[in-house]
C-alpha positions in Angstrom: 0.0 0.0 0.0 1.4 3.4 -1.1 1.5 6.0 1.8 0.2 9.4 1.3 2.5 12.3 1.5 0.7 13.4 4.8 1.5 9.9 6.3 5.1 10.0 5.1 5.4 13.3 6.9 3.9 11.9 10.0 6.3 9.0 10.1 9.3 11.1 9.4 8.6 13.4 12.4 8.1 10.1 14.6 11.3 8.7 13.6 13.1 12.1 14.4 11.4 12.0 17.7 12.5 8.7 18.6 16.0 9.5 17.3 16.0 12.5 19.4 14.7 10.9 22.5 17.5 8.2 21.9 20.1 10.5 21.8 19.1 12.5 24.6 18.8 9.3 26.8 22.1 8.2 25.6 23.6 11.6 26.3 22.0 11.7 29.8 23.3 8.2 30.5 26.8 9.4 29.4 26.5 12.5 31.4 25.3 10.8 34.5 28.0 8.0 34.1 31.2 10.3 33.4 30.3 13.8 34.2 27.2 14.3 36.4 27.0 15.3 40.2 28.2 12.7 42.7 25.8 12.2 45.5 27.4 11.2 49.0 25.2 10.2 51.9 26.2 10.1 55.6 24.2 7.8 58.0 24.4 8.4 61.7 27.4 11.0 61.6 27.9 13.5 64.1 26.9 17.0 63.2 30.2 18.4 63.9 32.1 16.1 61.7 29.5 16.4 58.9 29.9 20.0 59.2 33.5 19.9 58.8 33.2 17.8 55.8 30.6 20.2 54.2 32.9 23.1 54.8 35.7 21.3 53.2 33.8 20.7 49.9 34.6 23.2 47.3 33.4 21.2 44.4 29.8 22.0 43.2 29.7 18.6 41.5 29.9 16.9 44.8 26.6 16.8 46.8 26.7 15.8 50.6 23.4 14.7 52.0 22.3 13.3 55.4 20.5 10.0 55.1 18.1 9.2 58.1 17.5 5.8 59.1 13.7 6.1 58.2 14.9 7.1 54.5 16.8 4.1 53.7 14.6 3.2 50.9 16.3 6.0 49.0 19.9 4.5 49.7 20.2 3.2 46.0 20.0 6.9 44.7 23.6 7.8 46.0 27.0 7.1 44.6 28.7 6.6 48.0 27.1 5.9 51.4 28.9 6.3 54.8 27.5 4.5 57.8 28.9 5.6 61.1 28.0 2.5 63.3 29.1 3.7 66.6 25.9 3.7 68.8 23.6 3.1 65.8 20.6 1.0 66.4 19.5 -0.9 63.3 16.5 -3.0 63.1 16.7 -6.2 60.8 14.8 -4.5 58.2 17.1 -1.4 58.0 20.3 -3.7 58.2 18.9 -5.7 55.1 18.3 -2.5 53.2 22.0 -1.5 53.6 23.2 -5.1 52.9 21.0 -5.3 49.8 22.2 -2.0 48.6 25.7 -3.0 48.8 24.9 -6.2 46.9 23.3 -4.4 44.1 26.2 -2.1 43.5 25.9 1.0 45.8 29.3 1.7 47.4 29.2 1.6 51.1 31.8 2.0 53.8 30.8 1.3 57.5 33.1 2.8 60.1 33.1 2.3 64.0 31.1 -0.9 64.0 30.8 -2.4 67.5 28.4 -5.0 66.3 29.9 -7.3 63.7 26.4 -7.6 62.0 26.4 -3.8 61.2 30.0 -4.1 59.6 28.9 -3.5 56.0 31.3 -2.6 53.3 30.9 -3.0 49.4 34.1 -1.0 48.2 37.2 -2.9 47.9 39.9 -3.0 50.6 42.1 -0.5 48.8 39.5 2.1 48.4 38.1 1.5 52.1 41.7 1.8 53.4 42.2 5.2 51.5 39.0 6.8 52.6 39.5 5.6 56.1 43.0 7.1 56.0 41.4 10.7 54.9 38.7 10.2 57.6 41.4 9.7 60.5 43.2 12.8 59.2 40.0 14.7 60.2 41.2 18.0 58.6 39.6 20.1 55.8 42.3 19.3 53.5 41.9 15.6 54.0 38.2 15.7 53.7 38.4 17.8 50.6 40.9 15.3 49.0 38.6 12.3 50.2 35.4 13.8 48.4 37.6 14.3 45.2 38.9 10.9 45.5 35.4 9.3 45.8 34.1 11.4 42.7 37.2 10.0 40.6 37.9 6.6 41.9 34.6 5.5 43.3 32.1 7.2 41.1 34.4 7.2 38.0 33.7 10.7 36.9 36.3 12.0 34.4 35.7 16.0 34.8 35.2 18.3 37.6 37.2 16.1 40.0 39.2 18.5 41.7 42.7 18.0 43.5 43.5 14.8 45.2 46.3 15.2 47.8 47.9 12.6 49.9 46.4 12.1 53.3 48.1 13.9 56.0 48.1 13.2 59.9 45.4 14.9 62.0 46.6 18.2 63.3 47.6 18.1 66.8 49.1 20.3 69.6 48.5 21.2 73.1 47.3 24.6 71.9 45.2 25.8 68.9 44.0 29.0 67.6 41.9 30.4 64.7 44.1 30.9 61.7 44.5 35.0 61.8 46.2 35.1 58.5 43.9 32.7 56.5 40.6 32.5 58.5 39.1 29.9 56.0 42.0 27.7 56.6 42.6 25.1 59.1 43.3 26.2 62.8 46.9 26.4 63.7 48.5 24.1 66.4 51.4 24.5 68.8 52.9 21.9 71.1 54.3 24.2 73.7 53.2 27.5 75.3 56.3 29.3 74.2 55.4 29.0 70.5 51.7 29.7 71.0 52.4 32.8 72.9 54.8 33.9 70.2 51.9 33.5 67.7 49.7 35.6 70.0 52.3 38.4 70.2 52.9 38.4 66.4 49.3 39.2 66.0 49.0 41.6 68.8 47.0 39.5 70.9 48.9 39.8 74.1 48.4 43.0 76.0 50.0 44.1 79.2 48.0 43.4 82.4 45.3 41.7 80.2 43.3 39.0 81.9 44.2 35.4 81.0 41.2 32.9 80.1 41.5 29.6 79.2 39.3 27.8 76.9 38.9 24.0 76.6 36.7 21.1 75.8 35.2 19.6 72.7 31.5 20.3 72.9 31.4 23.0 70.2 33.9 24.7 67.9 35.7 27.3 70.2 36.9 29.7 67.4 34.3 32.5 67.7 34.4 32.4 71.5 38.2 32.7 71.3 38.0 35.6 69.0 35.3 37.5 71.0 37.2 37.0 74.2 40.3 38.5 72.6 38.5 41.4 71.2 37.1 42.3 74.6 40.7 42.5 76.0 41.6 39.1 77.2 44.6 36.8 76.5 43.1 33.6 75.4 44.9 30.3 75.9 43.0 27.6 73.9 43.9 24.3 75.4 43.4 21.5 72.8 43.0 18.0 74.2 43.6 16.6 77.8 43.5 19.6 80.4 45.5 17.5 82.9 48.4 17.5 80.3 48.2 21.1 80.2 48.4 21.5 83.9 51.5 19.1 84.1 53.2 21.5 81.6 52.2 24.3 83.6 53.7 22.9 86.7 56.9 22.1 85.1 57.3 25.4 83.0 55.2 28.1 84.5 54.3 27.1 88.1 53.7 30.6 89.1 51.5 31.7 86.0 48.3 33.1 87.0 44.9 33.0 85.2 41.6 34.7 85.7 39.1 32.3 84.4 38.4 28.9 82.7 35.7 28.2 80.0 35.1 24.5 79.6 33.0 23.3 76.7 31.8 20.8 78.8 30.8 17.3 78.7 31.9 15.6 81.6 34.6 16.3 84.2 38.0 17.9 84.0 39.2 15.8 87.0 40.2 16.2 90.5 43.8 17.7 89.6 41.9 20.6 87.8 39.8 21.0 90.8 42.9 21.4 93.0 44.5 23.8 90.6 41.4 26.0 90.2 41.2 26.2 94.2 44.9 27.4 94.0 44.3 30.0 91.4 41.0 31.0 93.0 39.2 31.5 89.6 35.7 30.8 88.3 35.3 27.8 85.9 32.4 28.4 83.4 30.4 25.8 81.6 29.0 26.3 78.2 26.4 24.1 76.7 25.7 22.6 73.3 21.9 21.8 72.8 23.0 19.2 70.2 19.7 20.1 68.1 18.1 22.9 66.1 18.3 26.1 67.9 14.6 26.8 67.1 13.6 23.4 68.6 15.5 24.1 71.8 14.0 27.7 72.2 10.5 26.1 72.0 11.2 23.3 74.5 10.2 24.2 78.0 12.5 21.2 79.4 15.6 22.9 77.7 17.8 19.7 78.3 17.2 16.5 80.1 18.4 12.9 80.8 21.9 11.8 80.2 23.0 14.6 78.1 21.9 17.1 80.9 23.8 14.8 83.3 27.1 15.1 81.4 26.7 18.6 80.3 25.5 20.3 83.5 25.5 18.1 86.6 28.8 16.4 86.2 30.8 19.5 85.5 29.4 21.0 88.7 31.5 18.5 90.6 34.6 20.3 89.3 33.0 23.5 90.5 31.5 24.7 87.1 29.2 27.7 87.2 26.8 29.4 84.8 25.9 26.5 82.4 25.3 28.7 79.5 24.0 27.6 76.0 26.5 28.8 73.4 26.2 26.2 70.6 23.3 24.8 68.6 22.3 23.6 65.2 21.0 25.3 62.1 20.2 24.2 58.6 23.1 25.4 56.1 22.9 26.1 52.3 23.3 22.3 51.4 20.4 21.4 53.8 22.6 19.9 56.3 22.5 20.4 60.1 25.4 22.3 61.1 26.7 23.2 64.4 27.3 27.0 65.1 27.8 29.5 68.0 24.7 31.3 68.5 25.6 35.1 68.1 23.4 36.8 70.8 24.4 34.1 73.4 28.1 34.6 72.5 27.8 38.4 73.1 26.1 38.0 76.5 28.3 35.1 77.6 31.5 37.2 76.9 30.1 40.0 78.9 29.3 37.6 81.7 32.9 36.1 81.9 34.2 39.9 81.7 31.9 40.9 84.7 33.3 38.0 86.9 36.9 39.0 86.1 36.3 42.6 86.8 35.2 41.5 90.4 39.0 40.4 90.9 40.4 43.7 90.0 37.7 46.3 91.1 38.3 47.6 94.9 35.7 46.5 97.2 34.8 49.9 98.2 33.5 50.6 94.6 31.6 47.3 94.1 27.9 47.6 94.1 26.1 44.5 95.4 22.4 43.8 95.2 21.1 41.4 97.8 17.5 39.9 97.4 15.8 38.5 100.3 12.5 36.9 100.7 9.5 38.6 102.9 6.0 38.5 102.8 4.0 41.9 103.0 3.7 44.0 106.1 5.0 42.7 109.4 5.7 39.1 108.0 9.0 37.8 109.0 11.8 37.2 106.4 11.7 33.8 105.3 14.4 31.2 104.3 14.5 27.3 104.8 16.7 26.5 107.8 18.2 30.1 108.1 17.6 32.9 110.9 17.5 35.4 108.1 17.6 38.9 109.9 20.7 38.3 112.0 22.4 36.2 109.2 21.8 39.0 106.7 23.1 41.5 109.2 26.2 39.5 109.9 26.8 39.2 106.2 26.6 42.9 105.9 29.0 43.5 108.7 31.4 41.0 107.1 31.2 43.0 103.9 31.7 46.2 106.0 35.0 44.5 107.4 36.1 43.8 103.8 36.1 47.1 102.8 32.7 47.4 101.1 30.9 50.8 101.3 27.9 50.0 103.9 27.4 53.7 105.0 24.3 54.0 107.1 24.1 50.4 108.2 22.7 50.5 112.0 25.1 49.3 114.8 22.9 46.9 116.0 20.9 43.9 114.6 17.8 45.3 116.4 17.8 48.6 114.7 18.5 46.8 111.4 15.4 44.5 111.8 13.2 47.6 112.5 14.5 49.1 109.2 13.8 45.8 107.2 10.4 45.4 108.7 9.2 48.9 108.3 10.8 49.9 104.9 11.8 46.6 103.3 8.5 44.9 102.5 7.1 44.2 99.1 4.3 46.1 97.9 0.9 44.6 98.7 -1.3 47.5 97.6 -1.5 47.1 93.8 -2.9 50.7 93.1 0.6 51.9 94.1 2.0 49.9 91.0 -0.9 51.2 89.0 -0.1 54.9 90.0 3.7 54.4 90.0 4.6 51.5 87.6 8.2 51.8 87.9 8.3 51.5 91.7 11.2 49.4 93.1 11.3 48.7 97.1 15.0 48.7 98.3 17.0 49.8 101.1 20.4 51.0 100.3 23.5 51.1 102.8 26.4 52.7 100.6 26.9 50.5 97.7 24.7 47.6 98.9 21.2 47.4 98.1 18.8 45.1 99.6 15.6 44.4 98.0 12.6 42.3 98.9 11.7 39.9 96.2 7.9 40.7 94.9 5.8 37.7 94.1 6.0 36.8 90.4 2.3 37.0 90.1 -0.9 38.2 91.8 -3.4 36.0 93.5 -4.2 33.9 96.7 -2.1 30.8 96.0 1.3 32.1 97.0 2.8 28.4 96.8 1.8 28.1 93.1 3.1 31.7 92.2 6.4 31.1 94.0 6.9 27.7 92.4 6.0 28.7 88.8 3.1 29.5 86.4 3.0 29.9 82.7 2.6 33.7 83.0 5.0 36.4 82.7 6.2 37.7 85.9 4.4 40.8 87.0 5.5 44.5 86.6 6.9 44.8 90.1 8.9 41.7 89.9 10.5 42.7 86.6 11.0 46.2 88.0 13.3 44.9 90.7 15.7 42.9 88.6 15.8 45.5 85.9 16.5 48.1 88.4 19.4 46.1 89.7 20.8 45.7 86.0 20.3 49.1 84.6 19.8 51.8 87.3 21.9 50.4 90.1 24.4 48.8 87.7 25.1 45.9 90.3 28.8 44.4 90.1 27.2 41.1 91.6 23.7 39.9 92.8 23.1 37.6 95.7 19.7 35.8 96.5 19.8 35.2 100.3 18.1 31.8 101.5 16.1 29.2 100.2 14.0 30.0 98.1 12.4 32.7 95.8 10.5 32.8 92.7 13.2 33.8 90.1 14.1 30.4 89.2 10.5 29.2 88.6 9.6 32.0 86.3 8.9 30.8 82.6 9.8 29.0 80.8 12.8 26.8 81.1 14.8 26.2 84.2 18.0 24.6 82.7 19.8 25.4 79.4 18.0 28.9 79.2 17.4 30.7 76.1 17.3 34.4 75.7 13.4 34.1 75.7 13.5 32.7 79.3 12.8 35.2 82.1 15.6 33.9 84.5 18.0 34.7 81.6 16.4 38.2 81.1 16.2 39.1 84.7 19.7 38.0 85.6 21.4 39.2 82.5 25.1 39.2 82.6 25.6 40.0 86.4 27.6 37.7 88.5 25.1 35.9 90.5 25.4 33.9 93.8 22.8 32.1 95.9 23.0 31.3 99.5 20.8 28.1 99.5 20.6 25.1 101.8 22.3 22.0 100.3 19.4 19.9 101.3 17.4 21.4 98.3 20.2 22.3 95.9 18.4 20.7 93.0 16.1 23.8 92.7 18.7 26.5 92.8 18.8 27.6 89.2 19.1 30.7 87.2 22.8 31.1 86.3 23.7 30.8 89.9 26.8 30.0 92.0 25.4 28.2 95.1 26.9 28.5 98.4 25.5 26.3 101.2 24.5 28.0 104.5 23.7 24.9 106.6 27.2 25.0 108.4 25.9 22.9 111.4 24.5 20.1 109.2 26.4 16.8 109.3 28.2 15.3 106.4 26.3 12.7 104.4 27.7 9.2 105.3 26.8 5.5 105.1 24.6 4.2 108.0 26.4 1.7 110.1 23.2 0.0 111.4 20.3 -0.8 109.4 18.5 -2.7 112.0 16.2 -0.1 113.1 15.3 0.9 109.5 14.6 -2.8 108.7 12.1 -3.0 111.7 10.5 0.1 110.6 10.2 -1.1 107.0 8.8 -4.5 108.2 6.5 -2.9 110.7 5.0 -0.5 107.8 4.8 -3.8 105.5 3.0 -5.7 108.1 0.7 -2.7 108.6 -0.1 -2.4 104.8 -0.8 -6.0 104.7 -3.1 -6.0 107.6 -5.0 -3.1 106.1 -5.2 -4.8 102.7 -6.6 -8.2 103.8 -9.0 -6.4 106.2 -9.0 -9.5 108.2 -10.0 -9.8 111.7 -6.8 -9.1 113.8 -6.0 -11.4 116.7 -5.4 -9.6 119.9 -1.6 -10.6 120.0 -1.0 -8.6 116.8 -2.4 -5.4 117.8 0.9 -3.9 119.0 2.1 -3.3 115.6 1.5 0.7 116.1 3.8 0.8 119.0 6.5 -1.3 117.0 6.3 1.4 114.4 6.8 4.2 116.9 9.7 2.4 118.6 11.3 1.6 115.2 10.8 5.4 114.2 12.4 6.5 117.4 15.4 4.4 117.0 15.8 5.7 113.5 15.6 9.3 114.8 18.1 8.5 117.6 
């Protein structure tokens, strides 16, 4: 059958379309095989490590991505997959997906496997050894070469491959510093203090009589903190590695060297030797926090931090004497869509001011220091209150001690009786709310020279005082805010002391640990050095960027009981009583003295 001219034209266009599609498909396959982007996935990698790998990547044809465990169905889409098996918890299904991807051609390298079942590798041994050598080098140069090596030798691309240098050992040294000459390059490292100080002097970072601040610890990149402390006038020693090793070096080479503060990017302890050295130096140890998640999530979380991470970041460092657990590091999403650890700018500014304010206390004459003391008292003639503390004579004794130490306490009465009269008549918080309405900036305070005494107002209004003190979801009322903002902005206190257990500052919204700039304790304390005279029997509630000092001097030390017999008798008696009540059976006459047994056991425990 002869085709019409119209049909011929149709078939001609169909043929051209098929040919075009074939060519396009072939070109696409060629592009993807030899020229296209290399996609590299990382499973269960630390944000800090992945962030450094991301910063090292200067090749636009290499794409780095996180691959969550719940997205393992996409594992075949990648040209190379890294699995960090340290601490990973794989289900059988997830492990099978990774294993199957390796069998079907996906390049997989697992490191740090503690479970042999998770040790899944599909690249050859030479490739695995080469990549592992780059990983152990843990520098941007090594990471950059590793990525280019993968594109060239694993993904088999032939253009846009970048330079591949031989792996170099991981940079080490007792001291490190941001690279002043080339800020985008690696940090510079020094094995001894002499070379480190020579570097600082070369860049005019050592000033006469400048405070010396040590920065140490691994829970965050310290570079921006180091630079900010230096910019504010400090000489900073960034100790890289074991702090005890640094102390041994000081003992051998600089035994008389004095420092003004230590900042520990904490996760655990520095150790007993560090505690002894800190006591000898008589300087503060600050603890910074890394929330280890997106900053936005942390800011919205009313808990702030909890569980084992809180124990290692806040509780354990306090054994060393760490104060002011301050969130400095969080995570954000970078331009590649990866979680990236970073220093939170507004937190950095406030933290550096805080450190400098503590250091200023070491140099300022006592007679010029302004101290705000907040005590707890109900309205009118109600007595001052603090758990286990006779407040008025104790407060008066402290003022007399300050006076003897050279603080300006002019106008302080010569007797505790006269002092108490002043406190009771002039030092009560406002109970008439109309006064606040008419004079909204009113602050009740008594001032003796440079020492200001303030009764802490209730943080809210209402009849349920216990609930108000122990926290509500409402912002603190105007008179509560007034007191603290007056301390910060008008009185310009050099230090603030809360006197006795306990007030309501630490229970104001929202978080009580790992505070953000949105939390009221953070706003109200500001950057002022903060101390709290608190009973050790309730220390778990003393929060709000506070240095706690126990005042229960007469309380015996905790110790193991030598004799459990009386306690055992008590527990047995209580158990018998509970069983008796539960069974509700008729009690024989000879079993009735149980109550006397409980009382006797209780008396024995008390004795």
